[in-house]
A tleap script that builds the chain and sets N, CA, C and O, in Angstrom:
source leaprc.protein.ff14SB
mol = sequence {
  NMET THR THR ARG THR LYS ARG THR TYR ASN
  LEU SER GLU THR ALA ILE ARG ARG VAL ARG
  GLU LEU ALA ASP GLN TYR GLU ALA PHE HIE
  THR GLN ASP ARG VAL VAL GLU ALA ALA VAL
  GLU ARG LEU TYR LEU GLU LEU ARG ALA ARG
  ALA GLU GLU ALA GLN TRP GLU ALA ALA ALA
  ALA ASP PRO GLN PHE ARG ALA GLU ALA GLY
  THR ILE ALA GLU ILE MET GLY ASP ARG ASP
  SER TRP PRO CALA
}
set mol.1.N position { -19.440 -5.111 -23.258 }
set mol.1.CA position { -18.635 -4.806 -22.456 }
set mol.1.C position { -18.756 -5.104 -21.645 }
set mol.1.O position { -19.954 -5.152 -21.366 }
set mol.2.N position { -17.798 -5.583 -20.493 }
set mol.2.CA position { -17.851 -6.072 -19.590 }
set mol.2.C position { -18.016 -5.078 -18.367 }
set mol.2.O position { -17.006 -4.418 -18.125 }
set mol.3.N position { -19.218 -4.838 -17.481 }
set mol.3.CA position { -19.107 -4.485 -16.511 }
set mol.3.C position { -17.652 -4.325 -15.691 }
set mol.3.O position { -16.796 -5.200 -15.563 }
set mol.4.N position { -17.622 -2.943 -15.170 }
set mol.4.CA position { -16.694 -2.604 -13.951 }
set mol.4.C position { -16.645 -2.383 -12.768 }
set mol.4.O position { -17.168 -1.286 -12.575 }
set mol.5.N position { -16.164 -2.997 -11.491 }
set mol.5.CA position { -16.713 -2.179 -10.691 }
set mol.5.C position { -15.049 -1.973 -9.837 }
set mol.5.O position { -14.108 -2.761 -9.745 }
set mol.6.N position { -15.288 -0.125 -9.151 }
set mol.6.CA position { -14.128 0.453 -9.123 }
set mol.6.C position { -13.089 -0.358 -7.107 }
set mol.6.O position { -12.631 0.684 -6.637 }
set mol.7.N position { -12.855 -1.073 -6.493 }
set mol.7.CA position { -12.116 -2.231 -5.660 }
set mol.7.C position { -11.102 -1.097 -5.443 }
set mol.7.O position { -10.639 -0.243 -6.199 }
set mol.8.N position { -10.867 -1.477 -3.751 }
set mol.8.CA position { -9.279 -0.794 -3.715 }
set mol.8.C position { -8.799 -2.240 -2.733 }
set mol.8.O position { -9.425 -3.202 -2.287 }
set mol.9.N position { -7.331 -1.789 -2.684 }
set mol.9.CA position { -6.927 -3.260 -2.601 }
set mol.9.C position { -5.362 -2.238 -1.724 }
set mol.9.O position { -4.835 -1.221 -2.175 }
set mol.10.N position { -4.952 -3.071 -0.273 }
set mol.10.CA position { -3.917 -3.080 0.081 }
set mol.10.C position { -2.751 -3.690 -0.471 }
set mol.10.O position { -2.420 -4.840 -0.182 }
set mol.11.N position { -2.104 -2.942 -1.275 }
set mol.11.CA position { -0.611 -3.878 -1.985 }
set mol.11.C position { 1.027 -2.933 -1.273 }
set mol.11.O position { 1.091 -1.761 -0.902 }
set mol.12.N position { 2.040 -3.884 -1.299 }
set mol.12.CA position { 3.086 -3.189 -1.050 }
set mol.12.C position { 4.104 -2.631 -2.124 }
set mol.12.O position { 4.476 -3.107 -3.197 }
set mol.13.N position { 4.329 -1.811 -1.665 }
set mol.13.CA position { 5.174 -0.916 -2.640 }
set mol.13.C position { 5.695 -1.262 -3.490 }
set mol.13.O position { 5.879 -0.568 -4.489 }
set mol.14.N position { 6.086 -2.423 -3.354 }
set mol.14.CA position { 7.263 -3.757 -4.300 }
set mol.14.C position { 6.080 -3.572 -5.671 }
set mol.14.O position { 6.197 -3.281 -6.861 }
set mol.15.N position { 4.976 -3.901 -4.803 }
set mol.15.CA position { 3.720 -5.173 -6.252 }
set mol.15.C position { 3.415 -3.628 -7.194 }
set mol.15.O position { 3.665 -3.521 -8.395 }
set mol.16.N position { 2.654 -2.195 -6.065 }
set mol.16.CA position { 2.515 -1.171 -7.019 }
set mol.16.C position { 3.688 -0.919 -7.871 }
set mol.16.O position { 3.562 -0.766 -9.086 }
set mol.17.N position { 4.762 -0.872 -7.305 }
set mol.17.CA position { 5.911 -0.455 -8.412 }
set mol.17.C position { 5.876 -1.296 -9.450 }
set mol.17.O position { 6.245 -0.959 -10.575 }
set mol.18.N position { 5.280 -2.848 -9.062 }
set mol.18.CA position { 5.738 -3.640 -10.623 }
set mol.18.C position { 4.543 -3.380 -11.501 }
set mol.18.O position { 4.528 -3.648 -12.703 }
set mol.19.N position { 3.336 -2.734 -10.701 }
set mol.19.CA position { 2.336 -2.625 -11.497 }
set mol.19.C position { 2.613 -1.583 -13.270 }
set mol.19.O position { 2.545 -1.646 -14.498 }
set mol.20.N position { 2.920 -0.779 -12.164 }
set mol.20.CA position { 3.038 0.472 -13.033 }
set mol.20.C position { 4.409 0.355 -14.542 }
set mol.20.O position { 4.525 0.859 -15.659 }
set mol.21.N position { 5.248 -0.674 -13.626 }
set mol.21.CA position { 6.485 -0.218 -14.658 }
set mol.21.C position { 5.999 -1.524 -16.016 }
set mol.21.O position { 6.392 -1.409 -17.177 }
set mol.22.N position { 5.139 -2.639 -15.554 }
set mol.22.CA position { 4.457 -3.571 -16.272 }
set mol.22.C position { 3.496 -2.597 -17.562 }
set mol.22.O position { 3.309 -2.779 -18.765 }
set mol.23.N position { 3.023 -1.464 -16.523 }
set mol.23.CA position { 1.739 -0.840 -16.917 }
set mol.23.C position { 2.731 0.147 -18.073 }
set mol.23.O position { 2.482 0.061 -19.275 }
set mol.24.N position { 3.770 0.998 -17.601 }
set mol.24.CA position { 4.188 1.988 -18.140 }
set mol.24.C position { 5.516 1.819 -19.089 }
set mol.24.O position { 5.607 2.187 -20.260 }
set mol.25.N position { 6.531 1.165 -18.292 }
set mol.25.CA position { 7.681 1.167 -19.134 }
set mol.25.C position { 7.884 -0.292 -20.121 }
set mol.25.O position { 8.653 -0.418 -21.074 }
set mol.26.N position { 6.827 -1.435 -19.490 }
set mol.26.CA position { 7.185 -2.420 -20.846 }
set mol.26.C position { 6.351 -2.110 -21.796 }
set mol.26.O position { 6.527 -2.461 -22.963 }
set mol.27.N position { 4.951 -1.137 -21.231 }
set mol.27.CA position { 3.448 -1.191 -22.066 }
set mol.27.C position { 2.669 -2.587 -22.272 }
set mol.27.O position { 1.676 -2.575 -22.998 }
set mol.28.N position { 3.071 -3.770 -21.674 }
set mol.28.CA position { 2.681 -4.835 -21.781 }
set mol.28.C position { 1.056 -5.159 -22.144 }
set mol.28.O position { 0.714 -5.876 -23.085 }
set mol.29.N position { 0.004 -4.398 -21.088 }
set mol.29.CA position { -0.753 -4.212 -21.303 }
set mol.29.C position { -1.534 -2.969 -21.320 }
set mol.29.O position { -2.764 -3.003 -21.353 }
set mol.30.N position { -0.917 -1.954 -21.300 }
set mol.30.CA position { -1.510 -0.295 -21.815 }
set mol.30.C position { -2.075 0.353 -20.846 }
set mol.30.O position { -2.206 1.542 -21.139 }
set mol.31.N position { -2.683 -0.063 -19.253 }
set mol.31.CA position { -2.945 0.244 -18.273 }
set mol.31.C position { -2.506 -0.411 -16.944 }
set mol.31.O position { -1.861 -1.459 -16.975 }
set mol.32.N position { -2.804 0.116 -15.908 }
set mol.32.CA position { -2.433 -0.766 -14.453 }
set mol.32.C position { -3.641 -2.048 -14.346 }
set mol.32.O position { -3.351 -3.237 -14.216 }
set mol.33.N position { -5.336 -1.379 -14.452 }
set mol.33.CA position { -6.213 -2.257 -14.150 }
set mol.33.C position { -5.781 -4.194 -15.435 }
set mol.33.O position { -5.732 -5.420 -15.335 }
set mol.34.N position { -5.680 -3.547 -16.006 }
set mol.34.CA position { -4.928 -4.693 -17.294 }
set mol.34.C position { -4.048 -5.492 -16.594 }
set mol.34.O position { -4.306 -6.686 -16.446 }
set mol.35.N position { -2.870 -4.913 -16.065 }
set mol.35.CA position { -1.589 -5.902 -15.221 }
set mol.35.C position { -2.674 -6.532 -14.246 }
set mol.35.O position { -2.818 -7.754 -14.199 }
set mol.36.N position { -3.259 -5.867 -13.649 }
set mol.36.CA position { -3.905 -6.711 -12.586 }
set mol.36.C position { -4.903 -7.481 -12.632 }
set mol.36.O position { -5.325 -8.122 -11.669 }
set mol.37.N position { -5.368 -7.486 -13.755 }
set mol.37.CA position { -6.765 -8.599 -14.281 }
set mol.37.C position { -6.123 -9.222 -15.026 }
set mol.37.O position { -6.865 -10.184 -15.223 }
set mol.38.N position { -4.905 -9.448 -15.838 }
set mol.38.CA position { -3.997 -10.115 -16.548 }
set mol.38.C position { -3.163 -11.418 -14.942 }
set mol.38.O position { -3.144 -12.639 -14.784 }
set mol.39.N position { -2.803 -10.604 -14.388 }
set mol.39.CA position { -1.784 -11.370 -13.584 }
set mol.39.C position { -2.976 -12.180 -12.434 }
set mol.39.O position { -2.762 -13.264 -11.891 }
set mol.40.N position { -4.009 -11.485 -12.290 }
set mol.40.CA position { -5.210 -12.583 -11.057 }
set mol.40.C position { -5.714 -13.237 -11.982 }
set mol.40.O position { -6.099 -14.253 -11.403 }
set mol.41.N position { -6.116 -13.395 -13.615 }
set mol.41.CA position { -6.576 -14.456 -14.696 }
set mol.41.C position { -5.026 -15.337 -14.450 }
set mol.41.O position { -5.245 -16.495 -14.093 }
set mol.42.N position { -4.099 -15.126 -14.528 }
set mol.42.CA position { -2.702 -16.157 -14.530 }
set mol.42.C position { -2.505 -16.878 -13.213 }
set mol.42.O position { -1.971 -17.987 -13.239 }
set mol.43.N position { -2.832 -16.427 -12.237 }
set mol.43.CA position { -2.990 -16.892 -11.265 }
set mol.43.C position { -4.108 -18.226 -11.048 }
set mol.43.O position { -3.946 -19.381 -10.655 }
set mol.44.N position { -5.127 -17.564 -11.441 }
set mol.44.CA position { -6.867 -18.400 -11.289 }
set mol.44.C position { -6.220 -19.515 -12.246 }
set mol.44.O position { -5.767 -20.402 -11.523 }
set mol.45.N position { -6.014 -19.793 -13.574 }
set mol.45.CA position { -5.768 -20.696 -14.604 }
set mol.45.C position { -4.411 -21.704 -13.559 }
set mol.45.O position { -4.555 -22.853 -13.141 }
set mol.46.N position { -3.512 -21.046 -13.425 }
set mol.46.CA position { -2.364 -21.977 -12.998 }
set mol.46.C position { -3.621 -22.878 -11.004 }
set mol.46.O position { -3.844 -24.039 -10.660 }
set mol.47.N position { -3.971 -21.645 -10.433 }
set mol.47.CA position { -4.739 -22.320 -9.305 }
set mol.47.C position { -5.644 -23.849 -9.902 }
set mol.47.O position { -5.636 -25.004 -9.477 }
set mol.48.N position { -6.219 -23.328 -10.818 }
set mol.48.CA position { -7.054 -24.380 -11.385 }
set mol.48.C position { -6.587 -25.693 -12.003 }
set mol.48.O position { -7.329 -26.674 -12.042 }
set mol.49.N position { -5.188 -25.696 -12.545 }
set mol.49.CA position { -4.617 -26.596 -13.505 }
set mol.49.C position { -4.379 -27.055 -12.109 }
set mol.49.O position { -5.246 -27.861 -11.771 }
set mol.50.N position { -3.574 -26.835 -11.267 }
set mol.50.CA position { -3.131 -27.517 -10.064 }
set mol.50.C position { -4.211 -28.627 -9.457 }
set mol.50.O position { -4.047 -29.846 -9.421 }
set mol.51.N position { -5.543 -27.748 -8.914 }
set mol.51.CA position { -6.516 -28.370 -8.843 }
set mol.51.C position { -6.369 -29.873 -9.332 }
set mol.51.O position { -5.924 -30.875 -8.773 }
set mol.52.N position { -7.010 -29.609 -10.816 }
set mol.52.CA position { -6.870 -30.399 -12.206 }
set mol.52.C position { -6.461 -31.643 -12.344 }
set mol.52.O position { -7.056 -32.685 -12.619 }
set mol.53.N position { -4.932 -31.290 -12.025 }
set mol.53.CA position { -4.305 -31.735 -11.849 }
set mol.53.C position { -4.341 -33.278 -10.308 }
set mol.53.O position { -4.409 -34.498 -10.457 }
set mol.54.N position { -4.290 -32.748 -9.488 }
set mol.54.CA position { -4.562 -33.248 -7.979 }
set mol.54.C position { -5.821 -34.318 -8.418 }
set mol.54.O position { -5.574 -35.486 -8.118 }
set mol.55.N position { -7.047 -34.099 -9.042 }
set mol.55.CA position { -7.741 -34.628 -9.255 }
set mol.55.C position { -7.649 -35.496 -10.356 }
set mol.55.O position { -8.648 -35.995 -10.874 }
set mol.56.N position { -6.596 -35.685 -10.709 }
set mol.56.CA position { -6.191 -36.669 -12.315 }
set mol.56.C position { -5.287 -37.819 -11.110 }
set mol.56.O position { -5.275 -39.043 -11.242 }
set mol.57.N position { -4.750 -37.229 -10.237 }
set mol.57.CA position { -3.793 -38.015 -9.735 }
set mol.57.C position { -4.617 -39.479 -9.020 }
set mol.57.O position { -4.564 -40.708 -9.066 }
set mol.58.N position { -5.567 -38.088 -8.200 }
set mol.58.CA position { -6.581 -39.411 -7.075 }
set mol.58.C position { -7.110 -39.949 -7.973 }
set mol.58.O position { -7.179 -41.175 -7.896 }
set mol.59.N position { -7.489 -39.509 -8.756 }
set mol.59.CA position { -8.279 -40.448 -10.152 }
set mol.59.C position { -7.344 -41.933 -10.719 }
set mol.59.O position { -7.905 -43.028 -10.762 }
set mol.60.N position { -6.030 -41.771 -11.082 }
set mol.60.CA position { -5.239 -42.663 -11.238 }
set mol.60.C position { -5.095 -43.965 -10.333 }
set mol.60.O position { -4.781 -45.112 -10.652 }
set mol.61.N position { -5.499 -43.291 -8.828 }
set mol.61.CA position { -5.060 -44.022 -8.025 }
set mol.61.C position { -6.142 -44.824 -7.421 }
set mol.61.O position { -5.961 -45.568 -6.457 }
set mol.62.N position { -7.762 -44.575 -8.277 }
set mol.62.CA position { -8.688 -44.524 -7.688 }
set mol.62.C position { -8.966 -46.324 -8.630 }
set mol.62.O position { -9.250 -46.384 -9.827 }
set mol.63.N position { -8.834 -47.268 -7.945 }
set mol.63.CA position { -8.918 -48.857 -8.817 }
set mol.63.C position { -10.254 -48.402 -9.311 }
set mol.63.O position { -10.204 -47.959 -10.459 }
set mol.64.N position { -11.576 -48.390 -8.686 }
set mol.64.CA position { -13.087 -48.257 -9.188 }
set mol.64.C position { -12.695 -47.672 -10.978 }
set mol.64.O position { -12.551 -48.375 -11.978 }
set mol.65.N position { -12.612 -46.205 -10.850 }
set mol.65.CA position { -11.839 -45.282 -11.982 }
set mol.65.C position { -11.029 -45.746 -12.806 }
set mol.65.O position { -11.096 -45.219 -13.917 }
set mol.66.N position { -10.210 -46.617 -12.666 }
set mol.66.CA position { -8.929 -47.052 -13.719 }
set mol.66.C position { -10.164 -48.907 -14.437 }
set mol.66.O position { -10.374 -49.369 -15.559 }
set mol.67.N position { -10.519 -49.242 -13.302 }
set mol.67.CA position { -11.655 -50.423 -14.330 }
set mol.67.C position { -12.392 -49.666 -15.311 }
set mol.67.O position { -12.339 -50.143 -16.444 }
set mol.68.N position { -13.156 -48.471 -15.154 }
set mol.68.CA position { -14.145 -48.010 -15.678 }
set mol.68.C position { -13.137 -47.185 -16.698 }
set mol.68.O position { -13.692 -47.014 -17.783 }
set mol.69.N position { -11.910 -46.671 -16.643 }
set mol.69.CA position { -11.432 -46.281 -17.816 }
set mol.69.C position { -10.740 -47.218 -18.540 }
set mol.69.O position { -10.554 -46.926 -19.721 }
set mol.70.N position { -10.296 -48.299 -18.137 }
set mol.70.CA position { -9.783 -49.184 -19.263 }
set mol.70.C position { -11.214 -50.406 -20.072 }
set mol.70.O position { -11.147 -51.345 -20.865 }
set mol.71.N position { -12.313 -49.759 -19.371 }
set mol.71.CA position { -13.180 -50.790 -19.863 }
set mol.71.C position { -13.637 -49.557 -21.150 }
set mol.71.O position { -13.899 -50.183 -22.177 }
set mol.72.N position { -13.725 -48.718 -21.267 }
set mol.72.CA position { -13.943 -47.190 -22.097 }
set mol.72.C position { -13.130 -47.614 -23.352 }
set mol.72.O position { -13.364 -47.732 -24.555 }
set mol.73.N position { -11.921 -47.814 -22.408 }
set mol.73.CA position { -10.398 -47.828 -23.629 }
set mol.73.C position { -11.097 -48.988 -24.615 }
set mol.73.O position { -11.039 -48.955 -25.844 }
set mol.74.N position { -12.002 -50.376 -23.554 }
set mol.74.CA position { -11.349 -51.442 -24.438 }
set mol.74.C position { -12.330 -51.680 -25.315 }
set mol.74.O position { -12.286 -52.667 -26.049 }
set mol.75.N position { -13.644 -50.528 -25.353 }
set mol.75.CA position { -14.352 -50.330 -26.100 }
set mol.75.C position { -14.421 -50.257 -26.956 }
set mol.75.O position { -14.831 -50.973 -27.869 }
set mol.76.N position { -13.556 -48.273 -26.757 }
set mol.76.CA position { -12.843 -47.974 -28.053 }
set mol.76.C position { -12.371 -48.048 -28.448 }
set mol.76.O position { -12.057 -47.063 -29.116 }
set mol.77.N position { -11.465 -49.569 -28.665 }
set mol.77.CA position { -10.615 -50.471 -29.099 }
set mol.77.C position { -8.940 -49.136 -29.283 }
set mol.77.O position { -8.383 -48.765 -30.316 }
set mol.78.N position { -8.697 -48.856 -28.140 }
set mol.78.CA position { -7.745 -48.345 -27.406 }
set mol.78.C position { -6.412 -48.321 -26.558 }
set mol.78.O position { -5.532 -47.508 -26.276 }
set mol.79.N position { -6.835 -50.085 -26.214 }
set mol.79.CA position { -6.238 -50.510 -25.157 }
set mol.79.C position { -4.331 -50.177 -24.626 }
set mol.79.O position { -3.651 -49.995 -23.615 }
set mol.80.N position { -4.203 -50.275 -26.135 }
set mol.80.CA position { -2.758 -49.626 -25.549 }
set mol.80.C position { -1.881 -48.579 -24.982 }
set mol.80.O position { -0.840 -48.503 -24.330 }
set mol.81.N position { -3.111 -47.507 -25.728 }
set mol.81.CA position { -2.326 -46.461 -25.586 }
set mol.81.C position { -3.702 -45.611 -24.658 }
set mol.81.O position { -3.777 -44.467 -25.105 }
set mol.82.N position { -4.561 -45.797 -23.754 }
set mol.82.CA position { -5.476 -45.003 -23.568 }
set mol.82.C position { -5.959 -46.020 -22.213 }
set mol.82.O position { -6.147 -47.223 -22.399 }
set mol.83.N position { -6.157 -45.296 -20.648 }
set mol.83.CA position { -5.474 -44.350 -20.804 }
set mol.83.C position { -4.708 -44.258 -20.334 }
set mol.83.O position { -4.505 -45.115 -19.474 }
set mol.84.N position { -3.502 -42.970 -20.549 }
set mol.84.CA position { -1.758 -43.369 -20.194 }
set mol.84.C position { -1.220 -43.449 -18.808 }
set mol.84.O position { -0.034 -43.722 -18.621 }
savepdb mol mol.pdb
quit
């Protein structure tokens, strides 16, 4: 079981109302804690995906990376489809 820590945050009335609604009316997560955990996890994954996307975009613009990727594709015998 995961260790839990009690925290206090100052949230807007709208945020509080929505957390309660998600927990009670829609029964999406059964408790307000689970609503908040799910929201934080979703935001975390979204931001991490954006950061990774930015890293791949930077890599695609890097001639050294592209050359290395081309060499790997050649070795793997997949020059036509990789890297995309």
